[in-house]
N, C-alpha and C positions, 0 to 999 in steps of 0.2 A: 647449517649443520649444528645440531645440539651438542652440549658439552660431552655427553656420554659417547656420541658418535665420533666426536673429535678425539677423545681419549682412545676409543677403540681403534681408530685409524692410526693414531700415533704410536700405539703399543703393538702394532701388527707383528713386527719381527720378534719382540720379546715374548708375546703371547704364543706365537707359533713354536718357539723354542721350548717353552714350558709345557705347552699342550702335548707336544709329541711324546714327552716322557710321562706326563701325568696320566694320559689316557690309558696307558698300559698298567699303571700302578693302581689307580683308583677305580678298579672294576667292582661293580655291585656284588656284594656278598662276600668279598674277600676279607678274611680276618686280618686284623692288624697284628704284625709281629716285627721282629727286628730286621728281617730281610726287607719287608715292605718299607720300613723307615729309612733304610739305606737307599733304596730305589727312589724314595720321595726326595731325599737330599740331593741325589744326582740330578733329578729333574729340575729342582729349583735352582741349582747351581748354573744350569744352562740359561737361566733368565737374568743373569748379571746381578743377582742380589748380593753376592759376595759370600765367602766361606763362613765368616763368623756369624753373619745374619742367618744363613741357612742352618747352621748348627743350632743357633738359639731357637729357631722355629721348630726344628726337628725335636729338640728337647721339650718344647711345650706340647707338641703332639704326643710325644712319649709319656709325658706327665699326665695328660688327659686320659690316655689309654690305660696307664697303670692305675689311675684313680677310678676307672670304670665309667668315665664320662662319654667316651667313644669306644667302639669295639670293632667297627667294620670300615673298610676303605672309603665308602661313599660318604661317611660322616666327616672325613678329614677336610675336604674342600670348604664346607661352610665354616668349620672351625678356623681354618687358615684365613679366610676372608674376614671374619670377625676380628681375629687377633691382629691382622695387619692394619685394617682400617682404624682400629681403636688406638693405634700409636699416635694419631694426629688428633688432638682435642680441638674443639672449636676455638678456644681461647688462644691456642698456639698459632692458629692460622689467621687470626685477626691482625690487621696493621696496628702497631702501637702508635697512638696519637698523642700529641703534646697536650699537657693540661692547659697551657696557655701559649700564645704565640704560634709561629709556624711549626708544623711537623716536618722534621728533616729526615729524608730518606737518602742514605749513602749507598750508591750502587757500585759494586766492584766485580772483577772477573778477569779472565785471561783474554789475550788477543783472539779475536775470531769467535768468541762465545755468543755474540749477538747482544752485547751489553748496551751499546748506544741505542739500538732499536728497542730494547727492553725498557730503557729509560723513557723513551717516547711513548711506549705503550702504557707505562705507569702514569705518565702525565695525562694521557687521554682518558684513562680509567678514572682518575681523580677528578678531571674536569667534568666527566659525565655524572659524577656524584655531586656536582654543583660547587666544587671547591676551586678557589683561585690557586693557580700553580705557577711556580717559578722554577725554571730549569737552570742548573749551573753547569756550564761547559768546562769542566775541570780536566778533560782529556785534551791537554795542550800539546801533546806529542804528535798528534795526527791532525793536520789542518782539515782533512776531509771530515773528521768527527765533529768539529765545530760547525762546519757548514751543514752537515747532515742534521745535527741537532737543531740548528736554527730553522731549517725547513720544517722539521717535525713540530717544533714549537708553534710555528705559524699555523700549521694544519690543525692542531688540536686546541688552539686558543690559549696557549700558555705563554708567559713571558720568559725571557732568557737573559742571563748575564754571561758575557763571554769576553775573553781577551784575545790578543793575537796568538797565532800558533807559536809555540816555543816559550810562552810566558810561564811564570811560576804558578803551578797548579794550586798551591796553597793560597796564593794571593787571589785567585779567581774564587776559591771557596770562601775566603774572607769577605770579598765584595758581594758575593751571592747571599751570604748570611745577613750582611748589613742591609741589602736591598729587600730581602724577605721580611725583615723586621720593620723597616721604614715604610714599606708598601702594605703592611698588614696582611701578608699572604697566608693562606691556609696551609700550603705545603711547599716545601723546597726539595727538589729531587736533584741530586748531584751526580753527574756522570764523571767517571774517572778514567784515566788512561788504562787500556788493557795491558796486562803484564803477566808474564809467566810466574807461577808461584815459586819458581827456583831463582828468580832474579832478586837477590837480596837488596840491592841498592834501590830498586824500584818499589819493593815492598816497604822499605823504610820510609820512602817518600809518601806512600799511602798512609802510613802511621802519622806522618807530619800533618797531612790534610785533615785526618781524623781529629788530631789534637787542636788544630785551628778552629774547627767547627765546635768542638766541646767548649772552648774558651768563649766563643762568640755568642752561642745560644745555650742556656742552661739545659742540661739533660740531653742535649743533642750529640750525635744523631739518635733519633728515636728508633730508627730501623737501619740495619746494615744488611742489604740484600746481596747475596752472591749469585750472579748469573752463571748458570751451568749449561753447557751444551749437552743436550739429552742424548747425543750420539756417542759420547766418549767412554761410557761404562765405568770400570773400576778406577780409572785415573781421577774421576771426580772426587773420590774419597780423599786422595792426597791433596787435591786443590782445596777442598773444604777445610781440611786440617790446618794448612798453612795460612790461608786467609783468615781463619778464625783466630789464630794466634796474634795476628797483626791488628785486626779490626773488630773483633768480637761479633762475628756474623750472627744475626738474629733470625734469618730466614733465607730461603732459596727462591730464585726465579728460574724455573726450568724452561729454557728456551729450546727452540728447534725440535719440539715434540711432533715430529712427522713420522712417516713410516719406517725410518731407519733408526729410530730411537732405541736406546738400551734402557728402557724404563724401569727395570728391576732395581737399578742403582738407587732410585728414590727411597726404596725400602731400606737399603743398606745404609745410606747416609743417616736416615732417621734413627735406625737401631744403633749404629756405632758412634755417632757424633751428637745425637739429640738436637738436630737442626731441622725444623719443619719446612716443608714446601709451602710457600704462601701464594705464589702465582705460577701459571704456566702460559707459555707462548705457543699458540696453536697455528701460526701461519705468518705471512710476511707483512700484512697490513697493520696499520696502527691500532685497529680495533681487535686484533687477534690476541686477546688477553683474557684470562679467566682466573678468578680466585680458585685455589686448589680445593677439590672436593674428594676426600679420601674414599668415600663410599663408591662414587662413580669410578674412581681410578681403579679400585680393587675389582669391581664388577667388570670393567673393561679388560683388566689384566687377565682375568680368568674366563672371559666370555667364551661360550661354546663348549665348556667342559661340563 
């Protein structure tokens, strides 16, 4: 399955919700007016983009209409596609690499988001690029996470640093950083314990791990990726806000992009929080990872309209 087909499949429910409203709004030959703009906003709200994002897009369409750039309903969809896709620049979507020494990627997210599997997918992706990879098993709260990551590391040809379940997660991060430098690794990917964004004590520990990494490797972590479950919709905005306050999130890994996803939230997070999507998880296997392509995403979101 190609990337476009994977996006199309993953965005099925979101697209169906948007399409049912847009088809009646964007009829050929219909003149743009305020009534049409209100109907347009209602249709986009059904796609989980969020109220503030929808209002911003509505204002842009209104501005283009007032300026004489567009005048009929059928001109709105190409305008929206271009506007949404343009919010992700190529530079935004690139992994930030270290100038020297290992590139450190810090991976965070709530319980059940698909975080540990996403770490493994990142490891596999980097290995296929010819990079040496070390995985740090900093999720010491869940013994199964350590075992799972060890299996994934073996499958993708990555090395791993791990301690016993219940160990100090910051100590694991410290040892992983030391090992990455000593072994001259190209990349270090750190898994962390899943935690709710409302659990203050666990979020503080996440900050502690972050500080340990910063002290051990200059300019690290070079990336902090927040893994979001693509099925959760608007709650993703709250998660991204809180995690950003603690760890300075630089990008998103959108996991579980299957037929039940609420994909419109990707647009909302970018618009409201200025955090780009960098990777998407498109299935259960270790190879089901792709760099985010906004043009394909937008085409898939509005396919068939």
